[in-house]
N, C-alpha and C positions, 0 to 999 in steps of 0.2 A: 117630148122632154122623157118621156117614159122612153121610147125606145133608144133615146141615146144613153140615159140610166142604163138598161138594160146589155146595148151594145159594149159600154165600160166594164161592166160586171163581167159578161162573157170575156171580153180581154183580159181581164185579171183573172179570171178564172183560168183561160188556158196559158197565161203567164205562170201561174203558179204551178200549173200541173207540169208544164215542160222544166220549171226550176226542181220538182220533186223527181223527174226520171232521172236513173242513176247516168252519171257520164260514163261514156264507153269510148273503146277506140274510135278513131276516125278513120274511113275507107279511104286508101292512100296506097302509090306506089313510090319504090326508093330502087333505085337501079334493078336489081333483078327479081326484086322481091314485090308481093302485091299482098296488101289485107283487103278482103272483102266480106260481105256477110251473105249467108245461106240460111234462110229462114229467120235471122236475127242473130243467128249463130257469127261472130267474128272467126272468118278462116284467114291464118297468114299463110302464104305459101314463101319459102325460102328455097334460094336456088343457088350453087356455082360453089366456088372453095370455100374453106373454113374462114378465111375473114372477110369475106363478102356476104356470106350469111350470119355472121356475127354483126356486123353494120347495118342488113338489113332488120335483123332482129332488134338491134338497138334504137333505129328510128322508129321502126314501125309499131314494136310493142312496148319496149321500156319508155322511151322519150315521149313517145304520145298517150301512154298510159296515165289514167288520172292520179294525178297526187301518190304516186309511188313510194316516196320518202314517208308519208302519212302511212300508207298501206304497212309496211316495215314497222314503223313505231307502233302501230296500235295493235300488231301483231305479236309485237315483242312484249308489250302489256296484257293481253288477252291469255298469252303462256305462261306469263310470270317469269318472263326473262330479262328483264328489263336492268337488272343488276349482276346477271351473269354473263350479259352480253359481249363486254370486251374480252372475256375469257373465250366464250364459243367464237366470236369473230377471229381471235387468234388460233384455235384449233381449225376453223376453215381453211381458214390462209395455208396452213403445215398441211394439208390436204390435197393442195393443188399441184403440185408434184406426181401426184398420182392418178391425176386427171387422165383421160386419154388425151394427147396431145391437140387434136384436130379441135376437141371441145373446149379445152383451153385457150386455143388461140379465138374461137368464136367469141367465148366468154371476153375476152381482154377486148376484143374489136366492139363487141356490144357494150361495154362499159364506157371507152372512148365517143362511141357514136350517140351514146344517149346522155355523155356528160354524166353518170352515174359513177358513183363510186365502186371499185371495183369489189371490194372485200363485202359490199349488200349482195352482189351477185354471187359471191362464192359462200355466203351463209345460205342463200336462196336454195345451192346446188346442193350443199351438203346437210339439211335442214331432217332430212331422214335419217344420217349418221349419226347427227350432235344432238338431237333433241326429239321428246315425243309428243305425240298429240295425233299423230293418223291413225284411225280407226280403219274401215270398210268391212266389207262382206263382199264373198265373189261365188257365183255359183256356176260350173260346168256342164252343159248337157250334153251327152255324146250322139252321135246318128242315131242309136237306136231308141234313143228316151224323147229325140227331139220329130216334133209336127213339120218341120221343115225337111225332115231326110238329111240333114248339114248340122256341125255341132254351132251350139249358142254360149255364149259367154257374158253372165250377166255381171254388173259390178255397181256395190254403193262406195262413193270414196267420202268417207269421215272426216271430218278436221274442225279444228277452230273455227267458228263462222266471224271472222273479224270482220267488222265492217268495211265492206269496199274489195273483198274479196273476189265477190261476184263480178264485180267491172275490170277484172282481170284476169278474167277467165277467157281463154279462146283454144281453138283449136290450131294447131300450128305444124305445115306439112314441109318435110324435109326432104330435098331432092340435093344431096351432097354429091359432087363429084367422088366417086366410085366408091359408093355407099348406097345399100337399098333406101329406096321412098319409104318415109316412112308417116305417122299422121301421131301426135301426140294430143292429148287432152290436157292443158296446161294452166299455170298460174305465171305470168309473167313475173319476175322475170327468169324463172324456171328452164332451163336448157337440157337438164337429163329429163328421165319418160318417168312420169308416176302411172299413167293409163296408155296405151297407145297399139297402133296396127301398123302393120309394112305392109310392099305392096304383093306379099308373097298369101297375107291373109293371116300373118302369125300374131297374135295377141298377147300382150303382157299387160300385168297390173301388180303395184305392190301392195303388200300386207306388212306393216308394220309388226314386228316381235320382239320384245324387250331384249337386251344380249344377257340379263339376269333370268331369263326363262327359258334356258337351254340346258339339257341334260349334259353337254360334251364341256360344260364351264369356259368359253372360249374367252379370251382377250381380245379388245378391239384392235384390228391391225390397221396401224396408223401407213403403211405401204401399200393398202391394199386399194382396188378401186372404190371409189364411193358407190353408193348403191344405187342411185337414179342414173348414174352414168355406166353401172354396167348393164342396169336395163335397155338403157339407150344401145348400149352395143349388141346389144341381142337383136332389136329392130333394125340395125344396120347391116349387121353382118350375116344373118340365119335367115333360115326358110322355114323350120322344122321344128317341134320340141326336141325331137332328139340332137340336132344340132344345137339347141341353146342350151340344152345339158352339156355337151361336150365342150363349147365355148366357156361356161359358167364352171364347169369343173379345173378348166387351166387356168383361171381367171384367178388372180388373187382380191380379196372380197373384206372389206373394213368390217362388219357388222351382222347383226342378224335378221331376218325377214323372210316372210314367203314370198314367192313370185307364181303367181296363179298365173298359166301360160295355156294357150289353145291353139292350134294350127286347122287348117281345112280338113284333117281326119280326125280331130279329137284333143283333149288335152290331160293338164295333170298337176300338182301343185308341188312346188319344189322350196322345200324347206331348206334353209340356207343359213350356214354360220361361218366363222371365218375359216373354221376347221373342216364342215363337213357340209354335204349336200344329198338328202334324202327325199327321194321322190315318192309321191304319195299319190295314188292312181284313184278312180271314179268308182263308186261302190252301186253296180245295179245301174250304170250309164248316167250316174249323177257326182260330180265332184264339188263339197261345199270348203270354204276356207273363210276363218274370220282373222283371229289376231294373235294366235296360239300353235304350237308345233303340237302335232298327233302323233307321228311314228315313234316307236319304241323308242329308236335312238335318240332322239331329243327331245321328248315331251316330259315337261314337268308336272303340268296340270292341263286338263281338257277340260275343265269348267267355263263355260259360255254360253249366255243364257240365247245369243244370235245362232249361234251354233246350232244349241239346240230345237231352235224354230225351225232350222234349215233342213236339219238333218232327216226329218220323215221324205226330204223328197230322193234319199239313196235308197230307201227302203225294196225289198223285192215287190215287182209287179207294180211299180208306181205306172202314173198315168204316162202320155206321151206330154210335153210342154213347148210350148211357143214363143214368141217374144213376147207378148202380153201376159204369159203366164211365169215368165221370170221375172218382169217386171213387177208384178203382183208379190211373188215371193221375197225380192227385194225391199217390199213395201212394207212386211212383215219384220222385219229387221231394221230399218231406219232408225237414224238416231235422230230425231227430231231436226234443230235449226243445225245442227253439226253433219247432216248429210247433204252436202254442196254440189256434189254431184252425183247423178244414177245414168246407166249406159247399158245397152245390151249389143254387143258384138255379133255379126255375122261373120264369120272367118273366110267361109267358101266364096260368098256373095260380096267379100271385101265392104259392108256395110257397117254405120255405126248407129245406131239410136241415141239419141245422148238429149238429156235435160239437167240443166245446171241454173242456181240460182239460191234466195233464201228457202234454207231446207223448212222440211224434207223435199229433196228434188223429187222422191218416188209420187209426189201428189201433183208435179208439172207434166205438162205435155210434151214430150218427146220430138225433136225434130230429127228426121231419116238424112243421115249423111251418106251420100253413095262417094264414098273412099277410092274406091278404085277408078272412077273419074277424075277425082282430082291428081292421084298417081301418075294417069296417062296424059294430063291437061299439058 
């Protein structure tokens, strides 16, 4: 009788434990796309033409995502945008004509394949343009300051820690026809790029800057390329920091942000507005960025607690830094529950060290992803 009681108790505990585990994307295939797991990180590989990749993304990452409508509703509540959402949704829709044509086609196909409203996807892909909430801290380490002898690029992604957002986080590898292969660390259903690396080792991440915090007093450009789309174009079309700068200067841009960018030879921070693009390079082999402009032409205020904690890294004769050292520096500026992703890129090796989950992600054990192998697969 005791054994039966113990057995029933263990079974009940196991059932409870399974119920408490977060729901995740199921491993699956759909036409040319495949979602698998690498050390518990969901990795989705998309291949083909825009409509084909959109369908793959819609079936494997949107339709199979756990309660995406619930996540959307909770995000609006957490960010205080429930009442304003009809206006924001209309603004998102008005930006669609400025999407790169192939990405617009992807989103249309994704909405159709997943059965989701296209408006939800448009909102997710313009959230960096029309709302506020993205934080972020970034560190670029040049070759001369790196223990590996090659550049390192660390990044905390700080956002609203909405319940369920962890279960919608995944790495998506895009292999579009006529485009460079690239990997994006994203949240379904975002098809633009928040953080990513391409097959040349070029890495980009976005640091949000309020349009009101720029000295050049820009106006929102409704005919500009939405920010996450612009970042994606950089990874699809460019192999170096210099190529990315040229592309962005020639591209109409909606709003303000910083792009922290690094290739296999080194990096910089692009301070971007609809009217200007200023390049901020390293100081003594390290370049740091948070959420304000620092160049003379654009900066209104450089006060930032996180930046002040990172700035000693830029001192003359500073020590050399490795992956673990960069991670430790990111730990100093984590934003608690809001730091939902932490990552370190190795551009030359095309490797990503990634941790994500209930914040701060800096306290989680990173998974090493060989993106070079995924690009070549």
